[in-house]
Biopython code that builds the backbone (N, CA, C, O; Angstrom):
import numpy as np
from Bio.PDB.StructureBuilder import StructureBuilder

atoms = [
    (1, "MET", "N", (70.211, 122.537, 37.355)),
    (1, "MET", "CA", (70.888, 122.510, 38.666)),
    (1, "MET", "C", (71.651, 121.130, 38.636)),
    (1, "MET", "O", (71.063, 120.055, 38.753)),
    (2, "ILE", "N", (73.142, 121.267, 38.453)),
    (2, "ILE", "CA", (73.780, 120.349, 38.693)),
    (2, "ILE", "C", (74.016, 119.518, 39.763)),
    (2, "ILE", "O", (74.322, 120.286, 40.675)),
    (3, "ILE", "N", (74.058, 118.135, 40.268)),
    (3, "ILE", "CA", (74.632, 117.345, 41.036)),
    (3, "ILE", "C", (75.642, 116.205, 41.084)),
    (3, "ILE", "O", (75.485, 115.123, 40.519)),
    (4, "GLN", "N", (76.936, 116.641, 41.986)),
    (4, "GLN", "CA", (77.895, 116.225, 41.502)),
    (4, "GLN", "C", (78.185, 115.144, 42.814)),
    (4, "GLN", "O", (78.248, 115.839, 43.829)),
    (5, "PHE", "N", (78.383, 113.702, 43.149)),
    (5, "PHE", "CA", (78.655, 112.872, 43.841)),
    (5, "PHE", "C", (80.437, 112.646, 44.557)),
    (5, "PHE", "O", (81.470, 112.589, 43.891)),
    (6, "ASN", "N", (80.372, 112.601, 45.325)),
    (6, "ASN", "CA", (81.970, 112.279, 45.884)),
    (6, "ASN", "C", (81.735, 111.407, 47.019)),
    (6, "ASN", "O", (80.861, 111.540, 47.876)),
    (7, "THR", "N", (82.702, 110.407, 46.917)),
    (7, "THR", "CA", (82.615, 109.390, 48.078)),
    (7, "THR", "C", (83.958, 109.182, 48.191)),
    (7, "THR", "O", (84.755, 109.566, 47.335)),
    (8, "ASP", "N", (84.331, 108.476, 49.404)),
    (8, "ASP", "CA", (85.631, 107.922, 49.928)),
    (8, "ASP", "C", (85.768, 106.937, 49.323)),
    (8, "ASP", "O", (85.143, 106.559, 48.332)),
    (9, "LYS", "N", (86.907, 106.261, 50.077)),
    (9, "LYS", "CA", (87.416, 104.838, 49.435)),
    (9, "LYS", "C", (86.445, 104.056, 49.688)),
    (9, "LYS", "O", (86.154, 103.278, 48.780)),
    (10, "ASN", "N", (85.474, 103.978, 51.216)),
    (10, "ASN", "CA", (84.959, 103.184, 51.600)),
    (10, "ASN", "C", (83.521, 102.640, 50.374)),
    (10, "ASN", "O", (83.056, 101.504, 50.279)),
    (11, "ILE", "N", (83.210, 103.578, 49.776)),
    (11, "ILE", "CA", (82.127, 103.570, 49.321)),
    (11, "ILE", "C", (82.181, 103.473, 47.934)),
    (11, "ILE", "O", (82.867, 104.231, 47.247)),
    (12, "ASN", "N", (81.621, 102.748, 47.574)),
    (12, "ASN", "CA", (81.357, 102.375, 45.456)),
    (12, "ASN", "C", (80.303, 103.375, 45.247)),
    (12, "ASN", "O", (79.111, 103.243, 45.524)),
    (13, "GLY", "N", (80.870, 104.367, 44.737)),
    (13, "GLY", "CA", (79.525, 105.567, 44.193)),
    (13, "GLY", "C", (79.423, 105.368, 42.570)),
    (13, "GLY", "O", (79.628, 106.206, 41.692)),
    (14, "THR", "N", (79.107, 104.234, 42.470)),
    (14, "THR", "CA", (78.452, 104.083, 40.763)),
    (14, "THR", "C", (77.061, 104.814, 40.637)),
    (14, "THR", "O", (76.206, 105.119, 41.468)),
    (15, "GLU", "N", (77.170, 104.971, 39.295)),
    (15, "GLU", "CA", (75.916, 105.765, 38.600)),
    (15, "GLU", "C", (74.909, 105.115, 39.318)),
    (15, "GLU", "O", (74.200, 105.862, 39.993)),
    (16, "GLU", "N", (74.660, 103.922, 39.351)),
    (16, "GLU", "CA", (73.774, 103.405, 39.768)),
    (16, "GLU", "C", (73.161, 103.769, 41.468)),
    (16, "GLU", "O", (72.087, 104.062, 41.992)),
    (17, "PHE", "N", (74.483, 103.556, 41.854)),
    (17, "PHE", "CA", (74.568, 103.655, 43.492)),
    (17, "PHE", "C", (74.044, 105.187, 43.719)),
    (17, "PHE", "O", (73.225, 105.279, 44.633)),
    (18, "THR", "N", (74.423, 106.588, 42.948)),
    (18, "THR", "CA", (73.923, 107.653, 43.180)),
    (18, "THR", "C", (72.728, 108.169, 42.014)),
    (18, "THR", "O", (72.677, 109.356, 41.693)),
    (19, "ALA", "N", (71.932, 107.308, 41.517)),
    (19, "ALA", "CA", (71.101, 107.453, 41.090)),
    (19, "ALA", "C", (69.641, 108.123, 42.040)),
    (19, "ALA", "O", (69.051, 109.200, 42.129)),
    (20, "SER", "N", (69.551, 106.909, 42.559)),
    (20, "SER", "CA", (67.972, 106.949, 43.666)),
    (20, "SER", "C", (67.909, 108.451, 45.038)),
    (20, "SER", "O", (67.035, 108.930, 45.761)),
    (21, "TYR", "N", (69.505, 108.735, 44.758)),
    (21, "TYR", "CA", (70.295, 109.794, 45.708)),
    (21, "TYR", "C", (69.779, 111.257, 45.015)),
    (21, "TYR", "O", (69.015, 112.094, 45.496)),
    (22, "ILE", "N", (70.412, 111.251, 43.832)),
    (22, "ILE", "CA", (70.169, 112.361, 43.067)),
    (22, "ILE", "C", (68.569, 112.420, 42.443)),
    (22, "ILE", "O", (68.435, 113.432, 41.755)),
    (23, "ALA", "N", (67.546, 111.735, 42.501)),
    (23, "ALA", "CA", (66.294, 111.547, 42.171)),
    (23, "ALA", "C", (65.250, 112.101, 43.600)),
    (23, "ALA", "O", (64.070, 112.449, 43.611)),
    (24, "GLN", "N", (66.230, 112.002, 44.683)),
    (24, "GLN", "CA", (65.832, 112.192, 45.906)),
    (24, "GLN", "C", (65.973, 113.886, 45.949)),
    (24, "GLN", "O", (65.007, 114.596, 46.230)),
    (25, "ILE", "N", (67.316, 114.428, 45.631)),
    (25, "ILE", "CA", (67.710, 115.600, 45.947)),
    (25, "ILE", "C", (66.591, 116.127, 44.721)),
    (25, "ILE", "O", (65.709, 116.885, 45.122)),
    (26, "GLU", "N", (66.589, 115.859, 43.646)),
    (26, "GLU", "CA", (66.166, 116.402, 42.363)),
    (26, "GLU", "C", (64.136, 117.142, 43.071)),
    (26, "GLU", "O", (63.593, 118.242, 42.978)),
    (27, "GLY", "N", (63.714, 115.852, 43.672)),
    (27, "GLY", "CA", (62.512, 115.516, 43.637)),
    (27, "GLY", "C", (62.437, 116.856, 45.491)),
    (27, "GLY", "O", (61.397, 117.485, 45.690)),
    (28, "GLU", "N", (63.282, 116.954, 46.195)),
    (28, "GLU", "CA", (62.727, 117.689, 47.712)),
    (28, "GLU", "C", (63.297, 119.027, 47.406)),
    (28, "GLU", "O", (62.993, 119.940, 48.174)),
    (29, "LEU", "N", (64.196, 119.321, 46.247)),
    (29, "LEU", "CA", (64.485, 120.872, 46.117)),
    (29, "LEU", "C", (64.327, 121.290, 44.728)),
    (29, "LEU", "O", (65.133, 121.917, 44.040)),
    (30, "SER", "N", (63.064, 120.811, 44.388)),
    (30, "SER", "CA", (62.860, 121.384, 42.750)),
    (30, "SER", "C", (62.182, 122.366, 43.111)),
    (30, "SER", "O", (62.523, 123.116, 42.197)),
    (31, "LYS", "N", (61.201, 123.220, 43.969)),
    (31, "LYS", "CA", (61.016, 124.427, 44.120)),
    (31, "LYS", "C", (62.162, 125.530, 43.958)),
    (31, "LYS", "O", (61.949, 126.656, 43.510)),
    (32, "TYR", "N", (63.223, 125.126, 44.319)),
    (32, "TYR", "CA", (64.509, 125.971, 44.294)),
    (32, "TYR", "C", (65.514, 125.602, 43.147)),
    (32, "TYR", "O", (66.733, 125.712, 43.277)),
    (33, "SER", "N", (64.911, 125.169, 42.049)),
    (33, "SER", "CA", (65.742, 124.289, 40.890)),
    (33, "SER", "C", (66.244, 125.739, 39.944)),
    (33, "SER", "O", (67.328, 125.929, 39.391)),
    (34, "ASN", "N", (65.349, 126.404, 39.985)),
    (34, "ASN", "CA", (66.177, 127.656, 39.401)),
    (34, "ASN", "C", (67.168, 128.484, 39.945)),
    (34, "ASN", "O", (67.971, 129.189, 39.334)),
    (35, "GLN", "N", (67.007, 128.300, 41.389)),
    (35, "GLN", "CA", (68.426, 129.273, 42.106)),
    (35, "GLN", "C", (69.715, 128.617, 42.510)),
    (35, "GLN", "O", (70.786, 129.102, 42.876)),
    (36, "ILE", "N", (69.182, 126.978, 42.290)),
    (36, "ILE", "CA", (70.385, 126.386, 42.696)),
    (36, "ILE", "C", (71.491, 126.130, 41.415)),
    (36, "ILE", "O", (71.229, 125.462, 40.415)),
    (37, "THR", "N", (72.346, 126.586, 41.592)),
    (37, "THR", "CA", (73.329, 126.169, 40.124)),
    (37, "THR", "C", (73.721, 125.148, 40.196)),
    (37, "THR", "O", (73.646, 124.419, 39.207)),
    (38, "ARG", "N", (74.366, 124.629, 41.543)),
    (38, "ARG", "CA", (75.323, 123.094, 41.468)),
    (38, "ARG", "C", (75.047, 122.628, 42.541)),
    (38, "ARG", "O", (74.484, 123.487, 43.219)),
    (39, "ILE", "N", (75.160, 121.618, 43.101)),
    (39, "ILE", "CA", (74.932, 120.650, 44.607)),
    (39, "ILE", "C", (76.164, 119.671, 44.178)),
    (39, "ILE", "O", (76.447, 119.036, 43.163)),
    (40, "GLU", "N", (76.741, 119.863, 45.433)),
    (40, "GLU", "CA", (77.730, 118.916, 46.053)),
    (40, "GLU", "C", (77.915, 117.982, 46.823)),
    (40, "GLU", "O", (78.265, 118.410, 47.923)),
    (41, "VAL", "N", (77.836, 116.697, 46.773)),
    (41, "VAL", "CA", (77.104, 115.448, 47.965)),
    (41, "VAL", "C", (78.333, 114.174, 47.907)),
    (41, "VAL", "O", (78.647, 113.230, 47.183)),
    (42, "HIS", "N", (78.905, 115.031, 49.540)),
    (42, "HIS", "CA", (80.155, 114.440, 49.826)),
    (42, "HIS", "C", (79.533, 113.426, 50.596)),
    (42, "HIS", "O", (78.618, 113.774, 51.342)),
    (43, "LEU", "N", (80.022, 111.677, 50.525)),
    (43, "LEU", "CA", (79.403, 110.516, 51.192)),
    (43, "LEU", "C", (80.693, 109.921, 51.615)),
    (43, "LEU", "O", (81.512, 109.620, 50.747)),
    (44, "SER", "N", (80.982, 109.699, 53.036)),
    (44, "SER", "CA", (81.847, 109.075, 53.526)),
    (44, "SER", "C", (81.398, 108.387, 54.557)),
    (44, "SER", "O", (80.542, 108.786, 55.346)),
    (45, "ASP", "N", (82.151, 106.969, 54.597)),
    (45, "ASP", "CA", (81.765, 106.498, 56.111)),
    (45, "ASP", "C", (83.116, 106.492, 56.968)),
    (45, "ASP", "O", (84.239, 106.153, 56.593)),
    (46, "GLU", "N", (82.740, 106.920, 58.114)),
    (46, "GLU", "CA", (83.349, 107.754, 59.092)),
    (46, "GLU", "C", (84.607, 106.826, 59.869)),
    (46, "GLU", "O", (85.584, 107.364, 60.390)),
    (47, "ASP", "N", (84.398, 105.460, 59.840)),
    (47, "ASP", "CA", (85.146, 104.194, 61.096)),
    (47, "ASP", "C", (85.455, 103.264, 60.140)),
    (47, "ASP", "O", (85.834, 102.219, 60.669)),
    (48, "GLY", "N", (85.444, 103.217, 58.698)),
    (48, "GLY", "CA", (85.805, 102.484, 57.049)),
    (48, "GLY", "C", (84.927, 101.807, 57.362)),
    (48, "GLY", "O", (83.864, 102.404, 57.531)),
    (49, "ASN", "N", (84.923, 100.117, 57.612)),
    (49, "ASN", "CA", (84.354, 98.849, 57.206)),
    (49, "ASN", "C", (83.738, 98.322, 58.854)),
    (49, "ASN", "O", (83.057, 97.310, 59.023)),
    (50, "ASN", "N", (84.085, 99.090, 59.736)),
    (50, "ASN", "CA", (83.636, 99.001, 61.574)),
    (50, "ASN", "C", (82.384, 98.646, 61.825)),
    (50, "ASN", "O", (82.131, 97.825, 62.706)),
    (51, "ASN", "N", (81.374, 99.262, 61.028)),
    (51, "ASN", "CA", (79.955, 99.375, 61.160)),
    (51, "ASN", "C", (79.634, 99.789, 62.412)),
    (51, "ASN", "O", (79.076, 99.045, 63.218)),
    (52, "GLY", "N", (80.008, 101.170, 62.699)),
    (52, "GLY", "CA", (79.827, 101.914, 64.092)),
    (52, "GLY", "C", (78.490, 102.846, 64.071)),
    (52, "GLY", "O", (77.911, 103.197, 63.043)),
    (53, "LEU", "N", (78.089, 103.201, 65.487)),
    (53, "LEU", "CA", (77.231, 103.929, 65.172)),
    (53, "LEU", "C", (77.506, 105.321, 64.538)),
    (53, "LEU", "O", (78.607, 105.868, 64.596)),
    (54, "ASN", "N", (76.749, 105.685, 64.115)),
    (54, "ASN", "CA", (76.415, 106.806, 63.129)),
    (54, "ASN", "C", (77.856, 107.116, 62.256)),
    (54, "ASN", "O", (78.367, 108.233, 62.167)),
    (55, "ALA", "N", (78.451, 105.719, 61.560)),
    (55, "ALA", "CA", (79.413, 105.995, 60.925)),
    (55, "ALA", "C", (78.863, 106.855, 59.499)),
    (55, "ALA", "O", (79.524, 107.806, 59.083)),
    (56, "MET", "N", (77.983, 106.551, 59.021)),
    (56, "MET", "CA", (77.972, 107.556, 57.840)),
    (56, "MET", "C", (77.731, 108.880, 57.779)),
    (56, "MET", "O", (77.042, 109.396, 58.659)),
    (57, "ARG", "N", (78.201, 109.561, 56.843)),
    (57, "ARG", "CA", (78.507, 110.971, 56.794)),
    (57, "ARG", "C", (77.872, 111.646, 55.673)),
    (57, "ARG", "O", (78.121, 111.013, 54.647)),
    (58, "CYS", "N", (77.178, 112.635, 55.453)),
    (58, "CYS", "CA", (76.858, 113.204, 54.232)),
    (58, "CYS", "C", (76.825, 114.501, 54.338)),
    (58, "CYS", "O", (76.193, 115.002, 55.268)),
    (59, "MET", "N", (77.480, 115.278, 53.435)),
    (59, "MET", "CA", (78.020, 116.916, 53.592)),
    (59, "MET", "C", (76.997, 117.112, 52.018)),
    (59, "MET", "O", (77.082, 116.479, 50.966)),
    (60, "ILE", "N", (76.288, 117.972, 52.315)),
    (60, "ILE", "CA", (75.695, 118.560, 50.853)),
    (60, "ILE", "C", (76.122, 119.982, 50.911)),
    (60, "ILE", "O", (75.922, 120.500, 52.010)),
    (61, "GLU", "N", (76.627, 120.700, 50.061)),
    (61, "GLU", "CA", (76.907, 121.746, 49.558)),
    (61, "GLU", "C", (76.128, 122.740, 48.483)),
    (61, "GLU", "O", (76.284, 122.351, 47.325)),
    (62, "ALA", "N", (75.520, 123.646, 48.580)),
    (62, "ALA", "CA", (74.616, 123.924, 47.308)),
    (62, "ALA", "C", (75.218, 125.233, 46.739)),
    (62, "ALA", "O", (75.584, 126.243, 47.339)),
    (63, "ARG", "N", (75.221, 125.014, 45.748)),
    (63, "ARG", "CA", (75.995, 126.748, 45.471)),
    (63, "ARG", "C", (74.327, 127.741, 45.070)),
    (63, "ARG", "O", (73.441, 127.086, 44.520)),
    (64, "VAL", "N", (74.146, 128.712, 45.273)),
    (64, "VAL", "CA", (72.606, 129.276, 45.303)),
    (64, "VAL", "C", (73.111, 130.872, 44.406)),
    (64, "VAL", "O", (74.010, 131.629, 44.774)),
    (65, "GLU", "N", (72.302, 131.025, 43.287)),
    (65, "GLU", "CA", (72.914, 132.141, 42.638)),
    (65, "GLU", "C", (72.904, 133.244, 43.332)),
    (65, "GLU", "O", (71.905, 133.566, 43.976)),
    (66, "GLY", "N", (73.879, 133.894, 43.307)),
    (66, "GLY", "CA", (74.300, 135.269, 44.138)),
    (66, "GLY", "C", (74.201, 135.124, 45.372)),
    (66, "GLY", "O", (73.525, 135.957, 45.974)),
    (67, "ARG", "N", (74.755, 134.175, 46.024)),
    (67, "ARG", "CA", (74.818, 134.019, 48.023)),
    (67, "ARG", "C", (76.077, 133.019, 48.015)),
    (67, "ARG", "O", (76.656, 132.360, 47.152)),
    (68, "GLN", "N", (76.173, 133.161, 48.951)),
    (68, "GLN", "CA", (77.415, 132.281, 49.589)),
    (68, "GLN", "C", (76.555, 131.085, 49.270)),
    (68, "GLN", "O", (75.380, 131.139, 48.908)),
    (69, "PRO", "N", (77.518, 129.642, 49.505)),
    (69, "PRO", "CA", (77.295, 128.295, 49.254)),
    (69, "PRO", "C", (77.172, 128.071, 50.686)),
    (69, "PRO", "O", (77.898, 128.467, 51.597)),
    (70, "ILE", "N", (75.470, 126.928, 50.731)),
    (70, "ILE", "CA", (75.296, 126.621, 52.228)),
    (70, "ILE", "C", (75.826, 124.768, 52.154)),
    (70, "ILE", "O", (75.629, 123.755, 51.484)),
    (71, "ALA", "N", (76.430, 125.150, 53.093)),
    (71, "ALA", "CA", (76.405, 123.812, 53.477)),
    (71, "ALA", "C", (76.224, 122.931, 54.680)),
    (71, "ALA", "O", (76.783, 123.238, 55.733)),
    (72, "VAL", "N", (75.472, 121.848, 54.587)),
    (72, "VAL", "CA", (74.866, 120.980, 55.578)),
    (72, "VAL", "C", (75.797, 119.635, 55.767)),
    (72, "VAL", "O", (76.519, 119.270, 54.839)),
    (73, "THR", "N", (75.747, 118.908, 57.025)),
    (73, "THR", "CA", (75.994, 117.700, 57.565)),
    (73, "THR", "C", (75.452, 117.031, 58.100)),
    (73, "THR", "O", (75.022, 117.434, 59.180)),
    (74, "ASP", "N", (75.120, 115.532, 57.656)),
    (74, "ASP", "CA", (74.441, 114.525, 58.697)),
    (74, "ASP", "C", (75.256, 113.697, 58.823)),
    (74, "ASP", "O", (76.171, 113.380, 58.063)),
    (75, "GLN", "N", (74.737, 112.995, 60.549)),
    (75, "GLN", "CA", (75.743, 111.564, 60.414)),
    (75, "GLN", "C", (74.383, 110.883, 60.692)),
    (75, "GLN", "O", (73.298, 111.420, 60.917)),
    (76, "ALA", "N", (74.766, 109.307, 60.607)),
    (76, "ALA", "CA", (73.412, 108.366, 60.823)),
    (76, "ALA", "C", (74.229, 106.907, 60.736)),
    (76, "ALA", "O", (75.426, 106.780, 60.477)),
    (77, "ASP", "N", (73.289, 105.863, 61.016)),
    (77, "ASP", "CA", (73.774, 104.825, 60.758)),
    (77, "ASP", "C", (73.999, 104.116, 59.362)),
    (77, "ASP", "O", (74.762, 103.166, 59.187)),
    (78, "THR", "N", (73.306, 104.653, 58.505)),
    (78, "THR", "CA", (73.072, 104.034, 57.281)),
    (78, "THR", "C", (73.513, 105.305, 56.456)),
    (78, "THR", "O", (73.845, 106.394, 56.923)),
    (79, "LEU", "N", (73.458, 105.003, 55.380)),
    (79, "LEU", "CA", (74.021, 106.435, 54.118)),
    (79, "LEU", "C", (72.567, 107.084, 53.497)),
    (79, "LEU", "O", (72.468, 108.304, 53.364)),
    (80, "ASP", "N", (71.412, 106.138, 53.118)),
    (80, "ASP", "CA", (70.355, 106.474, 53.092)),
    (80, "ASP", "C", (69.645, 107.983, 54.291)),
    (80, "ASP", "O", (69.225, 109.103, 54.003)),
    (81, "GLU", "N", (69.808, 107.281, 55.593)),
    (81, "GLU", "CA", (69.819, 107.986, 56.630)),
    (81, "GLU", "C", (70.008, 109.684, 56.764)),
    (81, "GLU", "O", (69.324, 110.669, 57.044)),
    (82, "ALA", "N", (71.529, 109.314, 56.337)),
    (82, "ALA", "CA", (72.362, 110.846, 56.151)),
    (82, "ALA", "C", (72.032, 111.222, 55.293)),
    (82, "ALA", "O", (71.704, 112.406, 55.368)),
    (83, "VAL", "N", (71.920, 110.734, 54.299)),
    (83, "VAL", "CA", (71.558, 111.837, 53.100)),
    (83, "VAL", "C", (70.093, 112.117, 53.208)),
    (83, "VAL", "O", (69.813, 113.275, 52.897)),
    (84, "SER", "N", (69.024, 111.324, 53.586)),
    (84, "SER", "CA", (67.689, 112.034, 53.943)),
    (84, "SER", "C", (67.862, 113.651, 55.336)),
    (84, "SER", "O", (67.295, 114.743, 55.353)),
    (85, "GLY", "N", (68.714, 113.135, 56.116)),
    (85, "GLY", "CA", (68.730, 114.185, 57.110)),
    (85, "GLY", "C", (69.486, 115.291, 56.537)),
    (85, "GLY", "O", (69.333, 116.487, 56.787)),
    (86, "ALA", "N", (70.118, 114.881, 55.932)),
    (86, "ALA", "CA", (71.303, 116.238, 55.313)),
    (86, "ALA", "C", (70.096, 117.258, 54.062)),
    (86, "ALA", "O", (70.077, 118.469, 53.843)),
    (87, "ILE", "N", (69.338, 116.279, 53.546)),
    (87, "ILE", "CA", (68.570, 117.133, 52.680)),
    (87, "ILE", "C", (67.469, 117.942, 53.418)),
    (87, "ILE", "O", (66.948, 118.990, 53.035)),
    (88, "ASP", "N", (67.203, 117.200, 54.627)),
    (88, "ASP", "CA", (66.068, 118.058, 55.192)),
    (88, "ASP", "C", (66.557, 119.154, 55.823)),
    (88, "ASP", "O", (65.915, 120.203, 55.782)),
    (89, "LYS", "N", (67.839, 119.065, 56.541)),
    (89, "LYS", "CA", (69.003, 120.201, 56.773)),
    (89, "LYS", "C", (68.985, 121.145, 55.242)),
    (89, "LYS", "O", (68.764, 122.354, 55.179)),
    (90, "LEU", "N", (69.076, 120.859, 54.878)),
    (90, "LEU", "CA", (69.256, 121.765, 53.342)),
    (90, "LEU", "C", (67.989, 122.509, 53.177)),
    (90, "LEU", "O", (67.777, 123.696, 52.930)),
    (91, "THR", "N", (67.265, 121.583, 53.363)),
    (91, "THR", "CA", (65.594, 122.477, 53.083)),
    (91, "THR", "C", (65.293, 123.403, 53.683)),
    (91, "THR", "O", (64.894, 124.431, 53.135)),
    (92, "THR", "N", (65.482, 123.180, 55.752)),
    (92, "THR", "CA", (65.224, 123.987, 56.002)),
    (92, "THR", "C", (66.196, 125.141, 56.298)),
    (92, "THR", "O", (65.876, 126.013, 57.106)),
    (93, "SER", "N", (67.068, 125.156, 55.827)),
    (93, "SER", "CA", (67.926, 126.482, 55.463)),
    (93, "SER", "C", (67.723, 127.261, 54.031)),
    (93, "SER", "O", (68.036, 128.450, 53.988)),
    (94, "LEU", "N", (67.330, 126.770, 53.142)),
    (94, "LEU", "CA", (66.641, 126.979, 51.491)),
    (94, "LEU", "C", (65.449, 127.797, 52.356)),
    (94, "LEU", "O", (65.299, 129.019, 52.377)),
    (95, "ASN", "N", (64.728, 126.892, 52.990)),
    (95, "ASN", "CA", (63.845, 128.223, 53.354)),
    (95, "ASN", "C", (63.459, 129.178, 53.898)),
    (95, "ASN", "O", (62.536, 129.936, 53.604)),
    (96, "THR", "N", (64.525, 129.183, 55.158)),
    (96, "THR", "CA", (64.939, 130.257, 55.853)),
    (96, "THR", "C", (65.087, 131.170, 54.826)),
    (96, "THR", "O", (64.290, 132.041, 54.475)),
    (97, "ILE", "N", (66.473, 130.826, 54.248)),
    (97, "ILE", "CA", (67.249, 131.942, 53.229)),
    (97, "ILE", "C", (66.315, 132.638, 52.125)),
    (97, "ILE", "O", (66.470, 133.847, 51.954)),
    (98, "MET", "N", (65.555, 132.094, 51.523)),
    (98, "MET", "CA", (64.890, 132.457, 50.628)),
    (98, "MET", "C", (63.505, 133.114, 51.144)),
    (98, "MET", "O", (63.153, 134.145, 50.571)),
    (99, "GLY", "N", (62.949, 132.764, 51.851)),
    (99, "GLY", "CA", (61.834, 133.218, 52.979)),
    (99, "GLY", "C", (62.073, 134.738, 53.158)),
    (99, "GLY", "O", (61.214, 135.616, 53.080)),
    (100, "ARG", "N", (63.655, 134.919, 53.463)),
    (100, "ARG", "CA", (64.403, 136.261, 54.275)),
    (100, "ARG", "C", (64.075, 137.570, 52.699)),
    (100, "ARG", "O", (63.487, 138.608, 52.395)),
    (101, "LEU", "N", (64.949, 136.529, 52.192)),
    (101, "LEU", "CA", (65.009, 137.115, 50.654)),
    (101, "LEU", "C", (63.472, 137.577, 49.976)),
    (101, "LEU", "O", (63.364, 138.670, 49.421)),
    (102, "SER", "N", (62.734, 136.975, 50.044)),
    (102, "SER", "CA", (61.265, 137.489, 49.534)),
    (102, "SER", "C", (60.578, 138.493, 50.034)),
    (102, "SER", "O", (59.719, 139.122, 49.418)),
    (103, "ASN", "N", (61.079, 138.770, 51.666)),
    (103, "ASN", "CA", (60.442, 139.599, 52.631)),
    (103, "ASN", "C", (61.163, 141.117, 52.303)),
    (103, "ASN", "O", (60.528, 142.090, 52.710)),
    (104, "HIS", "N", (62.069, 141.298, 51.802)),
    (104, "HIS", "CA", (62.653, 142.226, 51.091)),
    (104, "HIS", "C", (62.378, 142.894, 49.664)),
    (104, "HIS", "O", (63.126, 143.776, 49.241)),
]
sb = StructureBuilder()
sb.init_structure("model")
sb.init_model(0)
sb.init_chain("A")
sb.init_seg("    ")
for serial, (resi, resn, name, xyz) in enumerate(atoms, 1):
    if name == "N":
        sb.init_residue(resn, " ", resi, " ")
    sb.init_atom(name, np.array(xyz, "f"), 0.0, 1.0, " ", f" {name:<3s}", serial, name[0])
structure = sb.get_structure()
């Protein structure tokens, strides 16, 4: 499972910055690591440096082997909350889709 990070100009996406998020994604999605070929994470600050509410946005797209990509988005006050929210949404989507596949 390859994890790729993309950030907008308002977020400094260094390796140190993304390391904890990569570990969180790998941990939460470990049960699907054989089915997921790639994950793209897009982080953005929707209002620049104005510190508005729900300004941080995380969009995660998972490429699942033999399926259409699954994309989820979450907005929150902090990047940590946005990433956690998007991971939760992706996990729910994967549970639903993989559950349907195993029932057939």
